[in-house]
C-alpha positions as CSV (number, residue, x, y, z in Angstrom):
1,M,8.3,-24.7,119.3
2,M,7.0,-27.9,120.8
3,E,9.7,-30.4,121.7
4,M,9.5,-33.4,119.4
5,E,9.8,-37.1,120.5
6,T,13.0,-38.7,119.3
7,V,12.6,-41.3,116.5
8,V,14.9,-44.3,116.5
9,V,16.1,-45.3,113.0
10,V,17.6,-48.8,112.9
11,G,20.2,-49.2,110.1
12,A,22.4,-46.6,108.3
13,G,22.1,-48.0,104.8
14,L,20.6,-46.0,102.0
15,A,17.1,-46.1,103.3
16,G,18.1,-45.5,107.0
17,A,20.5,-42.7,106.2
18,E,17.9,-41.0,104.0
19,C,15.2,-41.4,106.5
20,A,17.3,-40.1,109.4
21,W,18.3,-37.0,107.3
22,Q,14.8,-36.2,106.2
23,L,13.4,-36.5,109.7
24,A,16.2,-34.3,111.1
25,E,15.7,-31.7,108.4
26,R,12.1,-31.4,109.5
27,G,13.1,-30.7,113.1
28,I,12.6,-34.3,114.4
29,P,15.5,-35.5,116.6
30,V,16.8,-38.9,115.5
31,T,18.9,-41.7,117.1
32,L,20.4,-43.6,114.2
33,C,21.6,-47.1,115.2
34,E,24.1,-48.9,113.1
35,M,25.8,-52.1,114.0
36,K,28.9,-51.4,111.8
37,P,31.8,-51.4,112.5
38,K,31.2,-53.4,115.7
39,K,29.5,-56.1,113.7
40,M,29.9,-56.6,110.0
41,T,28.0,-58.7,107.5
42,P,29.6,-60.9,104.7
43,A,28.4,-58.3,102.1
44,H,29.9,-55.2,103.7
45,H,33.6,-54.0,103.4
46,S,33.7,-50.5,104.9
47,D,32.6,-48.7,108.0
48,Y,30.7,-46.0,106.0
49,F,27.0,-45.5,105.9
50,A,25.1,-46.2,102.7
51,E,27.6,-48.7,101.5
52,L,26.9,-49.9,97.9
53,V,27.3,-53.6,97.7
54,C,26.2,-55.2,94.4
55,S,27.2,-52.4,92.1
56,N,28.3,-48.8,92.0
57,S,25.5,-47.8,89.6
58,L,22.2,-46.2,90.5
59,R,21.1,-47.1,86.9
60,S,19.6,-45.0,84.2
61,D,19.5,-41.2,84.6
62,Q,17.0,-40.8,81.7
63,L,13.4,-39.7,82.2
64,E,12.3,-42.3,79.6
65,N,13.3,-44.9,82.2
66,A,11.3,-45.4,85.4
67,V,14.4,-45.3,87.7
68,G,15.4,-42.1,86.0
69,L,12.0,-40.6,87.0
70,L,12.4,-41.8,90.5
71,K,15.8,-40.2,90.9
72,E,14.5,-36.9,89.5
73,E,11.6,-37.0,92.0
74,L,14.1,-37.6,94.8
75,R,16.3,-34.7,93.6
76,R,13.3,-32.3,93.8
77,L,12.6,-33.6,97.3
78,G,16.1,-32.8,98.5
79,S,17.3,-36.4,98.8
80,L,20.6,-36.7,100.7
81,I,21.5,-39.9,98.8
82,I,20.9,-38.5,95.4
83,T,22.7,-35.2,96.2
84,C,25.8,-37.2,97.4
85,A,25.6,-39.4,94.3
86,D,25.4,-36.5,91.9
87,C,28.5,-34.9,93.7
88,N,30.5,-38.2,93.4
89,R,29.4,-39.5,90.0
90,V,31.8,-41.2,87.6
91,P,31.3,-41.5,83.8
92,A,28.8,-44.3,82.9
93,G,27.1,-43.2,79.7
94,G,23.4,-42.5,80.5
95,A,23.6,-44.0,84.0
96,L,24.3,-42.5,87.4
97,A,27.3,-44.4,88.7
98,V,29.4,-43.2,91.6
99,D,32.8,-43.5,93.2
100,R,31.7,-46.0,95.8
101,D,33.9,-45.0,98.7
102,A,33.7,-41.2,98.1
103,F,29.9,-41.4,97.9
104,A,29.5,-43.4,101.1
105,R,32.0,-41.2,102.9
106,A,30.1,-38.1,101.9
107,V,26.8,-39.6,103.2
108,T,28.4,-40.6,106.5
109,E,30.0,-37.2,107.1
110,R,26.8,-35.3,106.4
111,V,24.7,-37.5,108.6
112,K,27.1,-37.5,111.5
113,A,27.4,-33.7,111.3
114,H,23.7,-33.1,111.5
115,P,22.9,-31.5,114.9
116,L,19.6,-33.4,115.3
117,I,21.1,-36.9,114.5
118,T,22.8,-38.9,117.2
119,V,24.6,-42.0,115.9
120,V,24.8,-45.1,118.2
121,E,27.1,-47.9,117.1
122,G,26.3,-51.5,117.9
123,E,23.7,-54.2,117.1
124,V,20.0,-53.6,117.9
125,T,18.6,-56.9,119.2
126,E,15.2,-55.6,120.3
127,I,12.7,-53.3,118.7
128,P,13.0,-49.9,120.4
129,A,10.1,-48.3,122.2
130,G,8.4,-45.2,120.8
131,P,8.4,-44.2,117.1
132,V,10.9,-46.3,115.2
133,V,11.8,-46.9,111.6
134,I,13.4,-50.3,110.9
135,A,15.7,-50.0,107.9
136,S,18.0,-52.9,108.9
137,G,18.3,-54.1,105.3
138,P,18.3,-57.4,103.6
139,L,20.9,-58.8,106.0
140,T,19.0,-58.0,109.2
141,S,20.8,-59.7,112.1
142,D,19.4,-63.0,113.4
143,A,18.4,-61.4,116.8
144,L,16.5,-58.5,115.4
145,S,15.0,-60.7,112.7
146,E,13.5,-62.9,115.4
147,Q,12.0,-59.9,117.1
148,I,10.5,-58.7,113.9
149,A,9.1,-62.1,113.0
150,A,7.5,-62.3,116.5
151,L,5.3,-59.2,115.6
152,F,3.3,-61.2,113.1
153,P,3.4,-65.0,113.8
154,G,2.1,-67.0,110.8
155,C,2.7,-64.2,108.3
156,G,6.5,-64.2,108.5
157,Y,9.4,-63.2,106.4
158,L,10.3,-64.2,102.9
159,N,13.8,-64.4,101.7
160,F,16.0,-64.8,98.6
161,F,19.7,-64.9,97.8
162,D,21.5,-61.8,96.4
163,A,24.9,-61.7,94.8
164,A,27.6,-59.1,94.1
165,A,30.0,-58.8,91.1
166,P,33.8,-58.9,91.3
167,L,36.1,-55.9,90.8
168,V,39.3,-55.8,88.7
169,S,42.1,-53.3,88.4
170,F,42.1,-51.2,85.2
171,D,45.8,-51.6,84.6
172,S,45.4,-55.4,84.5
173,V,42.8,-55.3,81.6
174,D,44.3,-56.1,78.2
175,M,43.1,-53.1,76.2
176,E,44.5,-54.6,73.0
177,Q,41.6,-57.1,73.4
178,A,39.0,-54.4,74.5
179,W,37.8,-50.9,73.7
180,F,35.9,-48.1,75.3
181,A,32.3,-47.4,74.1
182,S,28.7,-47.2,75.3
183,R,26.0,-49.3,73.7
184,Y,24.7,-47.6,70.5
185,D,27.3,-44.9,71.1
186,K,24.8,-43.4,73.5
187,G,26.3,-40.8,75.9
188,T,30.1,-40.9,76.5
189,P,32.3,-44.0,75.8
190,D,32.5,-45.1,79.5
191,Y,32.4,-48.8,79.4
192,I,35.3,-51.2,78.6
193,N,34.0,-53.7,76.1
194,C,35.6,-57.2,76.1
195,P,34.6,-59.1,73.0
196,M,34.4,-62.9,72.6
197,T,34.2,-65.0,69.5
198,R,31.7,-67.8,69.3
199,E,34.4,-70.4,70.1
200,T,35.7,-68.5,73.0
201,Y,32.2,-67.8,74.3
202,E,31.1,-71.4,74.1
203,A,34.2,-72.6,76.0
204,F,33.6,-69.8,78.6
205,W,29.9,-70.8,78.9
206,E,30.8,-74.5,79.4
207,A,33.2,-73.6,82.2
208,L,30.9,-71.1,83.8
209,S,27.8,-73.4,83.8
210,T,29.8,-76.3,85.4
211,A,32.0,-74.3,87.8
212,Q,31.9,-75.0,91.5
213,E,29.8,-72.7,93.8
214,A,30.5,-71.9,97.4
215,E,28.2,-73.5,99.8
216,V,25.0,-71.6,100.8
217,H,22.6,-73.4,103.1
218,G,19.2,-73.9,101.4
219,F,20.3,-72.4,98.0
220,E,18.2,-73.5,95.0
221,D,17.7,-71.8,91.6
222,K,14.1,-71.1,92.5
223,Q,15.2,-68.9,95.3
224,V,17.3,-66.6,93.1
225,F,15.9,-63.2,92.6
226,E,15.6,-62.5,88.9
227,G,16.9,-58.9,89.1
228,C,20.2,-59.9,90.7
229,M,20.7,-63.5,89.4
230,P,24.2,-65.0,89.7
231,V,25.8,-65.2,86.3
232,E,26.4,-69.0,86.7
233,V,22.7,-69.6,87.4
234,M,21.8,-67.6,84.3
235,A,24.3,-69.7,82.3
236,R,22.8,-73.0,83.4
237,R,19.5,-71.9,81.8
238,G,20.9,-72.3,78.3
239,V,23.9,-71.6,76.1
240,D,22.3,-68.5,74.6
241,T,20.8,-67.0,77.8
242,L,23.8,-64.8,78.6
243,L,23.7,-63.4,75.0
244,Y,20.4,-61.8,75.8
245,G,21.6,-60.7,79.2
246,P,24.9,-59.3,80.5
247,L,26.9,-60.5,77.4
248,K,24.5,-59.0,74.9
249,P,26.6,-57.7,71.9
250,K,23.8,-55.6,70.4
251,G,24.7,-52.0,69.8
252,L,28.4,-52.6,70.0
253,R,30.9,-52.9,67.1
254,D,34.5,-53.9,67.6
255,P,36.6,-51.0,66.1
256,R,39.2,-53.5,65.0
257,T,36.9,-55.4,62.8
258,G,33.9,-53.1,62.3
259,A,31.7,-56.1,63.1
260,Q,29.4,-57.0,66.1
261,P,31.1,-59.6,68.3
262,H,29.4,-62.8,69.2
263,A,29.4,-61.8,72.9
264,V,30.7,-58.8,74.9
265,V,31.5,-58.5,78.6
266,Q,31.2,-54.9,79.8
267,L,33.3,-53.4,82.6
268,R,32.1,-50.2,84.4
269,R,34.2,-47.7,86.3
270,D,33.9,-48.2,90.1
271,N,35.8,-45.2,91.4
272,A,36.5,-41.6,90.2
273,Q,40.2,-42.3,89.5
274,G,39.2,-45.0,87.0
275,T,41.6,-47.5,88.6
276,I,38.8,-50.1,89.5
277,Y,36.2,-51.6,87.3
278,N,33.4,-54.0,88.0
279,L,32.1,-56.8,85.7
280,V,28.6,-55.6,84.7
281,G,26.0,-58.2,85.4
282,F,28.5,-60.7,86.8
283,Q,27.0,-61.2,90.3
284,T,28.2,-64.5,91.4
285,H,28.6,-67.1,94.1
286,L,31.3,-69.2,92.6
287,R,34.2,-70.2,94.8
288,F,37.0,-67.6,94.6
289,P,39.5,-69.9,92.7
290,E,36.7,-70.7,90.3
291,Q,36.0,-67.0,89.7
292,Q,39.7,-66.5,88.9
293,R,39.8,-69.5,86.5
294,V,36.6,-68.9,84.7
295,F,36.5,-65.1,84.3
296,S,40.2,-65.2,83.2
297,M,38.9,-67.1,80.1
298,I,37.6,-63.7,78.8
299,P,40.4,-62.6,76.5
300,A,40.7,-59.1,77.8
301,L,40.8,-60.4,81.4
302,R,43.4,-63.2,80.9
303,N,45.8,-61.4,83.3
304,A,43.2,-59.5,85.4
305,Q,43.9,-58.7,89.0
306,F,40.8,-59.3,91.0
307,L,40.5,-56.7,93.7
308,R,37.4,-58.2,95.1
309,Y,35.7,-61.5,94.3
310,G,31.9,-61.8,94.0
311,V,29.9,-62.9,97.0
312,M,26.4,-64.1,97.7
313,H,24.3,-63.4,100.7
314,R,20.8,-63.9,102.1
315,N,18.3,-61.1,101.5
316,T,15.3,-61.0,103.8
317,Y,12.1,-59.1,103.3
318,L,8.6,-58.8,104.6
319,D,5.3,-60.0,103.1
320,S,4.6,-56.3,103.0
321,P,1.1,-56.3,101.3
322,R,-0.2,-58.1,104.3
323,L,1.7,-56.1,106.9
324,L,2.4,-52.5,105.8
325,N,0.3,-49.6,104.6
326,R,1.3,-47.1,101.9
327,Y,3.3,-45.1,104.4
328,Y,5.5,-48.1,105.2
329,Q,3.8,-48.2,108.5
330,L,3.1,-51.5,110.3
331,K,-0.7,-51.9,110.2
332,K,-1.1,-53.6,113.5
333,E,1.4,-51.3,115.4
334,P,1.5,-47.9,113.7
335,R,4.5,-46.6,115.8
336,I,6.7,-49.0,113.8
337,C,7.7,-48.2,110.3
338,F,9.9,-50.1,107.9
339,A,12.1,-48.8,105.0
340,G,14.5,-50.1,102.4
341,Q,14.9,-53.6,101.0
342,I,13.3,-55.3,104.0
343,T,10.0,-53.9,102.7
344,G,10.4,-55.6,99.3
345,V,11.5,-52.6,97.3
346,E,14.5,-53.7,95.2
347,G,17.4,-51.5,94.3
348,Y,19.5,-48.6,95.7
349,V,17.2,-45.8,94.4
350,E,14.0,-47.6,95.4
351,S,15.4,-48.1,99.0
352,T,16.3,-44.4,99.2
353,A,12.7,-43.5,98.0
354,S,11.1,-45.7,100.7
355,G,13.3,-44.1,103.4
356,L,12.4,-40.6,102.2
357,L,8.6,-41.3,102.0
358,A,8.6,-43.0,105.4
359,A,10.3,-40.0,106.9
360,V,8.1,-37.4,105.3
361,E,4.9,-39.2,106.4
362,L,6.2,-39.8,109.9
363,A,7.3,-36.2,110.4
364,N,3.8,-35.0,109.3
365,R,2.1,-37.4,111.7
366,M,4.3,-36.3,114.6
367,K,3.6,-32.6,113.8
368,G,-0.2,-33.3,113.6
369,L,-0.3,-32.6,109.9
370,P,-2.3,-34.6,107.4
371,P,-0.5,-37.3,105.4
372,V,1.1,-36.3,102.1
373,D,-0.3,-39.4,100.3
374,F,2.1,-39.4,97.4
375,P,-0.1,-40.3,94.4
376,Q,0.4,-43.4,92.4
377,K,1.1,-41.3,89.3
378,T,4.5,-40.5,90.9
379,G,7.3,-43.1,91.0
380,I,7.7,-42.8,94.8
381,G,4.0,-43.2,95.3
382,A,3.6,-46.1,92.9
383,L,6.4,-48.0,94.6
384,A,4.7,-47.5,98.0
385,R,1.3,-48.6,96.6
386,Y,2.8,-51.8,95.1
387,V,4.5,-52.7,98.4
388,S,1.2,-52.3,100.3
389,D,-1.2,-53.7,97.6
390,E,-3.1,-56.5,99.3
391,S,-4.2,-57.8,95.9
392,V,-0.7,-58.9,95.2
393,G,-0.6,-62.6,95.8
394,A,2.9,-64.2,95.7
395,F,4.8,-61.0,96.7
396,Q,8.4,-60.6,95.6
397,P,10.8,-57.7,95.5
398,M,10.1,-55.1,92.8
399,N,12.2,-52.5,91.1
400,I,10.4,-49.3,90.0
401,N,8.9,-49.7,86.6
402,F,6.2,-47.9,84.5
403,G,4.0,-51.0,84.8
404,I,3.0,-50.0,88.4
405,I,2.3,-46.4,87.4
406,P,-1.2,-45.6,86.0
407,P,-1.1,-45.3,82.1
408,L,-1.9,-42.1,80.3
409,D,-5.5,-41.3,79.4
410,H,-4.5,-40.9,75.7
411,R,-2.4,-42.8,73.1
412,V,1.2,-41.8,72.5
413,K,3.2,-43.2,69.6
414,G,6.4,-44.8,70.6
415,K,7.4,-46.3,74.0
416,R,10.0,-43.7,74.8
417,N,7.6,-40.9,74.0
418,K,4.9,-42.5,76.2
419,N,7.4,-43.0,79.1
420,A,8.6,-39.4,78.8
421,E,5.0,-38.2,79.1
422,I,4.3,-40.4,82.1
423,S,7.5,-38.9,83.7
424,A,6.4,-35.3,82.8
425,R,3.0,-36.0,84.4
426,A,4.6,-37.4,87.5
427,L,6.9,-34.4,88.0
428,Q,4.0,-32.1,87.6
429,C,2.3,-34.0,90.5
430,M,5.4,-33.8,92.5
431,E,5.7,-30.0,92.1
432,A,2.2,-29.6,93.2
433,L,2.9,-31.6,96.4
434,L,6.1,-29.8,97.5
435,P,4.3,-27.2,99.7
436,R,2.6,-30.0,101.6
437,I,5.7,-32.2,101.9
438,D,7.7,-29.8,104.0
439,P,5.5,-26.9,105.3
440,G,8.4,-25.7,107.4
441,K,11.0,-25.8,104.6
442,G,14.0,-23.7,105.5
443,E,13.6,-23.8,109.3
444,N,15.8,-26.8,110.0
445,R,18.0,-26.9,106.9
446,T,21.7,-27.4,107.5
């Protein structure tokens, strides 16, 4: 067998770990460069690869939801990230949530054990020679960021601010003021629901919307990404805004009264033991003492022990429609590929999908095989087409959604039924592609 050139993958987040694994599984030797633990970012807390920062949830697992489709496609493609997530899941109703540390540890152990992956610790300050996949994430170091920006003067980066939610200990939640349930009783009762009366909510809203934020250079509301908006920014948009967002009471009834509360804060399990919970939708950049003061106004959290406060950090991404093709390859210098949030895909599953697609297409090119060209009817293909769509004007990060997948050629009654048919069509396309995606399947599996 012809000896393959080594690919350098920069960054061992979800996209980088997935990309390195998929390349290695196809017989391509990989050098995986990760700056942790020698250099950490404000958002990271452990030495593990694929660390989940904002949330421990990979969102819906239902095929009527676009991210559920994307996860199922990744399962069928042998995704390392989704395999490890499925093996370390914690109850979360219809969502795929994981024990954060166990998941990241599993990914790290499998990647480090692969015979074709060499892990190099330390910061990458220059773009390596030869084939390279840059999956350095939304917190790309300043030195590497400057090197990337120099590739395309005048086109440049874009950036926004991203925020993570706080964690509390389960034994500090007042369960006399809360109850377990999932919205509309869908799935198992995995969420702790913390109700608020109108009076309590309005006092909480007033405190939240006027609380003091930590300093972030250049932060303005217009720079906040809508999909991960700090809860205090959302509150400032109006007294009722939170009631249609993270504090939405719809589909929940307090078993003590039989009535729907005015507002409900949900907590979701963050580890397998059920000892840690995160405040769903409470990404925040309030000062730590302010988080303690304001969030303790929620009746069930009056005596909450905060195990980790919310933090905000800069997210950096490319103007990808001008710079990348649908293989996540740099148009002007094809040896360089990008993957993950730096490309403008938003979300854990989406980052994983970009890393897998970049690896599959790069492996085929290195083996002299034609590109797979994931069709737009699949979730993984639609995401890559959006990121590389030159007709997109003001580009901003995008989660997977059915709006970027071509519609059906016939009418279907009901949104859920329509989405289910779109997913079924996508999975049929994916099954037809499998022989082309990995012609040597089985030769290099570990």
